C-alpha positions in Angstrom: 70.2 -55.9 -65.2 68.4 -54.2 -62.4 70.0 -50.8 -61.7 70.6 -49.0 -58.5 67.3 -47.1 -59.1 65.3 -50.4 -58.8 67.3 -51.7 -55.9 67.0 -48.4 -54.0 63.2 -48.2 -54.8 62.8 -51.6 -53.1 64.9 -50.3 -50.1 62.7 -47.1 -49.9 59.5 -49.1 -49.9 60.8 -51.4 -47.2 62.0 -48.5 -45.1 58.6 -46.8 -45.3 56.8 -50.1 -44.6 59.0 -50.8 -41.6 58.3 -47.3 -40.2 54.7 -47.0 -41.2 53.5 -46.6 -37.6 55.5 -43.3 -37.5 53.0 -41.7 -40.0 54.6 -39.9 -42.9 58.3 -40.6 -43.1 60.6 -37.7 -44.1 62.8 -38.5 -47.1 65.9 -37.3 -45.1 65.2 -40.0 -42.6 65.0 -42.7 -45.2 68.2 -41.3 -46.9 70.0 -41.4 -43.6 68.9 -45.0 -42.7 69.5 -46.3 -46.2 72.8 -44.4 -46.7 71.5 -43.1 -50.0 71.8 -39.4 -51.1 68.5 -37.5 -50.5 68.9 -35.9 -54.0 69.0 -39.4 -55.7 66.0 -40.6 -53.6 64.0 -37.6 -54.7 64.1 -38.9 -58.3 63.1 -42.4 -57.1 60.3 -41.2 -54.8 58.8 -39.1 -57.7 58.4 -42.3 -59.8 56.8 -44.2 -56.8 54.4 -41.3 -56.2 53.6 -41.1 -60.0 52.8 -44.8 -60.0 50.7 -44.4 -56.8 52.8 -46.7 -54.7 53.4 -44.1 -52.1 51.8 -40.7 -51.3 53.5 -37.6 -50.0 52.6 -34.8 -47.7 54.5 -31.6 -47.4 55.0 -29.3 -44.4 55.5 -30.1 -40.8 55.0 -33.8 -40.2 55.3 -34.4 -43.9 57.0 -37.1 -45.8 55.9 -40.3 -47.5 53.8 -43.3 -46.7 52.5 -46.4 -48.5 49.2 -46.2 -50.3 48.4 -49.8 -49.4 49.4 -52.5 -46.9 52.9 -54.1 -47.3 51.3 -57.4 -48.2 49.6 -55.8 -51.2 52.9 -54.8 -53.0 55.0 -57.0 -55.0 58.7 -56.6 -55.7 57.8 -56.8 -59.4 55.5 -53.8 -59.4 58.0 -51.8 -57.4 60.9 -52.7 -59.8 58.8 -52.1 -62.9 57.6 -48.7 -61.5 61.2 -47.6 -61.1 62.9 -49.5 -63.9 60.3 -50.1 -66.6 59.1 -53.5 -67.8 61.1 -56.7 -67.5 62.3 -57.1 -71.1 65.4 -59.1 -71.8 65.7 -58.4 -75.5 64.5 -55.4 -77.6 62.4 -57.5 -79.9 60.0 -58.2 -77.0 59.7 -54.6 -75.9 56.8 -53.8 -78.2 54.3 -56.6 -78.9 52.6 -54.6 -81.7 55.8 -54.0 -83.7 57.3 -57.5 -83.7 60.5 -58.2 -85.4 60.0 -59.4 -89.0 62.0 -62.5 -88.2 59.8 -63.5 -85.2 58.1 -66.2 -87.2 61.4 -68.0 -87.9 63.5 -66.9 -84.9 64.7 -70.0 -83.1 65.8 -68.0 -80.0 62.5 -66.1 -79.5 60.9 -68.8 -77.3 64.0 -68.8 -75.1 63.7 -65.0 -74.5 59.9 -65.2 -74.0 60.3 -68.0 -71.4 63.1 -66.1 -69.6 61.0 -62.9 -69.4 58.0 -64.9 -68.0 60.2 -66.6 -65.4 61.7 -63.2 -64.4 58.3 -61.6 -64.2 56.7 -64.4 -62.3 59.6 -64.5 -59.8 59.5 -60.9 -58.9 55.7 -60.7 -58.9 55.6 -63.7 -56.4 57.6 -61.8 -53.8 55.6 -59.4 -51.7 57.0 -56.5 -49.7 56.0 -58.1 -46.5 58.0 -61.3 -47.5 61.1 -59.2 -47.7 60.4 -57.6 -44.3 59.8 -61.0 -42.8 63.0 -62.5 -44.3 65.0 -59.7 -42.7 63.5 -60.4 -39.2 64.3 -64.2 -39.3 
């Protein structure tokens, strides 16, 4: 399940992309437009900065902006930056420490296929696609 953190990270990235002509976007403005607490957004934006999806500037005229163009971001990378990898079952979380039953597990291929479908779906959706969908 994708938590509010992941959903809000997408909304933050969309908000920044839509207001990119304004330069650095203050977090308080994003919080107001998105109706999300500024305090909660601070934790999300820290992850996005750490993953180099956005950059921040402090002081007068400060805020956040995208590091790249909106068409260079995928929903998948934003969600994974905020949520962690798309893993449906714990036995797939660490490829080097596979379950001792993996060689005979009849359900493992199901989970592997599901994870690939999920990954491929979110990585096929670009930030600009989400912006364009909203404008149609």
